[in-house]
N, C-alpha and C positions, 0 to 999 in steps of 0.2 A: 498884149493882154489876152488871156485865155477867153474862149468864146463864152464861157459861163460866168465871166467876171461881172461884178456889180459895182458900178462907180461909187466911190466913197470919199467924201471931203474929210480929210484928216482933222480938220478943225471944227467939224460939225458938232452940234450939241449932242451929248451922250446921255442915255438914260441913267438914272441913279444906280450906282453899283450894287446897292442892296437888292435891286430887282433883277440883277443879271441872271439870265438862265443858266450860265456856266459858272456861277459862283459856287464854291464849295461850302459856303456858310448856309446854315439852315434858314429857310424862308417859311412864311406862314402857310404857303401852299403845300409844303412838305409834311406838315405835322401829321395829317391823317395817313399820308402815304408811308411815312416812316414807321408808324405804329403797326401797319399791316405787313410791311415787307422786312422789318428788322429780324435778323436771326435770333433765336431764343437760346440756343446752346452752342458750345464750341464746335460740336460736330457739324453744325449747319453753316459754319463760317467758310467763306471762299476767299482764297488769297492770304497774304501775310503769313505764310506757312511757318517760318522760323519763329515769328512772334507768337503765334497761336500755340506752337509746341512748347515754348518756354513758359507760357502762361498756364498751359495744361499741367505741366510738371509741377509748377508752384502750387496750383490749386489742389492737385491730388495729394501732394506732400502735406499741405496744411490740413486737409480733411483727415488724412490718416493719423496725424498727430492730435487732432481735435483742437487746433489752434486757429486763430484768425489769420487770414492771409496778410503778408507783409504789405506795407504801403506801396502803391503802384503809381508811377508817373507815365502817362502816355504823351508823346510829343510827335508832331508832324502836321502837314497841311490839313485844312478843314475838309470834312466830308469823307474821311477815310475809315470811320468806324470807331472812333474813340469813345463816344457816348454809348454806342451799341455794346461795346465790350465791357464797359463799366456795369451795365445792366446784366450782362451775361455772367460776370464775376459773382454778382449777388445771387443770381439764380443757381449757379453751380455750387456756391457755398451754402445754399439753403438759407439765406439771410435776407433782410430787408435793405432797401437802398433809399437814401435821402439825397436830393440833388440841389445844387445851388451854383452860383457863378461868382468869380472873383470880384467883379465890380459891385455886386449887390451887398457884399460884406464890408460895409463902410466903417464899422467899429467892432471891437471885440464882443460886445453884447449881441450883435447879430449872429455871431458864430456860437455863442454860449448856448443858445436854445437848441441848436442842431446837435452840439456835442453831448449835452445832457440827456437828449432823447435817444441816443444810440444804445443798442443792446449789444451783448457779447457777440462779436463776429459780424456785426452790421457793416454796411458800406456807406461811406459819405463821399459823394462824387462832387468835385469842385471843377467846373468847366472854366476855361480862361483863367487858370490859377495864377498866371503871370501878372494879372491885373489886380491881384489882391493887395490892398493897402499895407504898408509896412507894419503898422501897429497890429493889424489882424494877423499878419504873417508871423510876427514874433510871438503872438499869443498861441499860434499853432505848434511852436517848437516843443514845448513840454507836453502838449497833448499827443503829439505823434511819437515822441521818444519815451516818455515816462508815464503817459496816460493819466495826467492830472493837469489841472489849470488853476492858477491863482486869479481870483476874480473879486473886484471890489464892488460892493453894492452901493457905495456912496463915494463922494469926492472930497478931497481935502488932504492936507499934509499928514494928518495923524490917523487916517483911516487904515485899518489893518486888513489886507486882502484875505479872503477865505480860500482855503484849498479844497477843490472839488476833485474827487477821484472819478476816473472814467473807465468804462469797460474797454476791453481790448477790441478796438474797431479797426477797419481798414479804410484809410483815406486814399481815394483814387483821384489824382489830379490830371487834367488834360490841358495842353497848351499847344499853340501853334508857334510859340517862340520860346524854346527851351533856354536859349541864351539870355532871355530877359529874367529868368529866375535867379534869385540870389543863391550863392553857394550853400549857405546853411540850410535853406529850405530844400534845395535839390538833393543834398546829401542825406536827408532824412527819408528819402524814398529808397526802399530796399530793392525794388524792381523798377527798372527804367527801360521802357520799350519804345522804339522809334517806328512810326508808320511811314511807309514809302508808297509812292503811287503804284496802282495796280497795273498788271499787264493787260493788254487788250483781250487775251484769251480768258483771263479771269473775269474781266468785266462782261464778256459775252455770256459766261456761265451765270453771272449775277442777273443779267438782263433776262435770260431764259427762265431762271428760277422765279424772278419777280413777275414775269408774264404769266407763268403757270398759276401763281397766287391770285393774280388779277383776272384770270380767265381770258387772256388774250392769246391768240394764235400768232406765233412769231417763227419765221423760218430761220435756220442757222445763219444765212447770209444777212438777214435783217437784224438779228441780234449782234452780229459782228460789226455791221455798219454803225449801229448806235454806240457800241463799245468803243469803236475807233475814234469817235468824236466826243468821248466823255472825259477827256483830260485825265485819265487814270484814276477817276474818282467815282466810287459807287453811288454817292448821293446824286451826282450829276447824271449818271447813267439811268437811275430810276426816274429822275425828273424828265430826262429826254424821252424815256419810254412812255411816260404819261402823255407827253405832247404828241408823240408819234401815234399813240393809240387813238387819240382824238382825231388826228388827221386821217388815219386808216378807216375809222368808223364813218367819217363824213365824206371823204373823197375817194375811198376805195371800198373793198368788200369786207373790211374789218381785219384782214390778215396783213401782218407786217412782213413785207418782203424787203429786199435790199433797195429796190426802186422806190417803194413807198417811204422807207426810212430816209432815203436821200432827199426826196422831194419835200418831206415834212421838215427836215432839219435845215434845208436851204431856205425854206420859207421863214423859219425862225431866226435866220441870220447866222447859223452855225456852219462854217465851211468844212471842207473835207479833212482838215487838220485839227478840227475842234476849236478854231478861233472864232471869236465873235467881234462885234463892232469895236469894242474897247481895245481888244488885243491888236486888231489891224490898225486902229488909230495910233496906238502906242508905238508900233513898229514904223508906221508911216510917218509919224512925227520925227522919229530918230533919223529916218532916211531923208525925208523931204525938207525938214526944217533945220536939222543939225548935221546934214551931210553924212549920215550914217554913224555919227558919233565919233569920239566919246562925248557923252552928255550926262550931267548929274541928274539924279532922281528928282531933286527939288525943281530944277528947270523944266523937266518933263511934266511934273505935277502942275506947275504954273501954266504951261502951254496947253495942257489938256483940261485944265480946270478940275483936277482931281487931287485928292489928298495923297501925298507921297507914300504914306503908310499903306493906303489902299492899293497902290500900284505894287508896292513891295510884297504885300501879303497875297493879293488876289490875281495879279497879272504876271509878275516876273517868274514865279516858280515853274509854271508850265512852259513858258517860253524858253527858260533855261534848260528844262528837261529835254525838250525836243530840238534844241540846238539852234533856235532862231535868235537868241540873245546871248551876248557875252558881257559879263560884268567884270570890269577891270578897275584898277586903282584910280584911273583917271575918269571913269564913268562907264555908261552903258553904250555898247556897240551893237548894231544890227549885223548879223552874220550873212554870209553868201546865201545860205538856205532861206533866210527871210526875204532877201531880194528876189530870189527865184519864185517863192510862194506868192509874193505880191506883184509879180510880173514886171519888175524893174531891173534894168540891166545893172549888174554888180559894178559899183564904182561910179555909176552915172547919177549925179545929183541934180535935182531940179529945184529951181527956186519957186516955181509955182506949185499949187496944191496938186497932190497926186490922186489919180483915180485908181483905187486899190481893188483887186479881185476878191471874189468870194473864194 
């Protein structure tokens, strides 16, 4: 085990995943930070170059023709900028934006108020659109395609629905599970853009930009250290910067160097590869309890006392990206790189609990 290892019981109780420092999902502590650090224009965006260029062309063409932008679907892991780009679209088009989420649209009437308040060219942003109930989704079809809806003000077999015409608006949908969308809904989006994880160099630029806005002095090596542990996600990079800033002001001279960033993030439980307690427990369980795999996600969820969907959405994507996890038809396997990172001999399976390194 490396000298800087921190023993960890793979079956120890874990903090609720909604409070994970390395979760890409927005948390309460992010709200003020997001408002101050969010780019306002396409020219301010860093990374996702091909996506940004495609969006820039579509927006420019729509403005030149004096038309509303075609409906846009953003899909990819959480924390990569889907909500930010929805607001940028509205700003670039010179229009207003209304926001909601799929789970809050329980019935067509919930959507009716939003649709009838749209003006020509306005943007309606629906986050987690894959969780929209089927009845509401079907209500969207005519609104997106023909810009009208049939709505009944009463119930009964002989009630005649009223036809409401709508201005040409832009629906921007965001989802972390594009495959969960039905084909009829997905096909009504004229622009479909996939977000991928950011490169460390891009995240270092984001950290440097955010530090300037926050008035924090960060050295290039310090920004790179934060970026390296941010799991390819800008939201996590900004969250880690905020924690490192606190540490630098209390334990150092306020300047973020590589050493200060390393000390602060290790104190937060974030190791050199950007893994936290849940990630290490996930891999440690596969190695220590299931002999390296293969093991099904339901069995892992039961062992870790975590919802399997949480593991699929919040843990697996990054472990797959960095090559620590292999997902096969028979289940999940820990790779040789995962063994090396955890300080366990590859192929050596222990029946007792493992002490895993940071």
